N, C-alpha and C positions, 0 to 999 in steps of 0.2 A: 504493500499499500504505500501511497504517497500523499504528500500535501495536496488539497484541493480535490481529491477523489470524492466521489459520492458513495455513501454507505448507508445501510439500514441499521438502526439501533431501536429497539422496542416497537418495531412495526412502522417506524416513520424514517423519512430520508433526511440524512445529515451529510455534512461535509467535513473532511478531515482538516482541522486548523493547524495542528501540530503533532509531530511524531516524537516519542522519546525512546532512547535505546533499551529502556526497561521493559518494553512492550505496551505501554500505556499510550494513549493518544488523546488529544483534546479535539472535540467534535463540536460543531455548532449546526443548528438547524438552519436551513436556507432562509436568508432574509431576516434573521433573528441575530440579537447580539449575545444571548447566553451561551456559554461554553461549559461543556461537560467533559470531566476526565474519566475515561473508561478503558478497560483493558482491550486489546485488540481481538481477544476471543470473544468478546461481547458484541462485536459488530460484523456485519456481513457485507461484503464488497458487492456493488451493484455492477453487473456484467454489462457489457456494451449493448446487448439487444434485450435485456430484461424488460424495458418499457414497451416493447412490441408484443410481449405475451400477455394474455388475459387469463384470469383465474376463472374457473368453472365454480358452480355453487358448492362442491366438495373440496374446493382449494386446490385442484390439480391444474397444472398449466395446460391450456388449450393452445396449440400451435397451429391449427388449421381450422377454417370456419366449419361449423357443423351444418349439415343439410336437414331442413325440417321436413 
């Protein structure tokens, strides 16, 4: 991970503000000023095409449109 990358923490999108050698990082919500200190194991990196995927009602990713 690197500074400026988008990540998920507690189900919400954040941006990495600062990284420490200890494995902790400062993250902030987009367009907000509050900064949180969390361990890197508590956050999930947003992959390049995650925004194109949609969740089905049972929270499984749907990658192709369904035919009705």
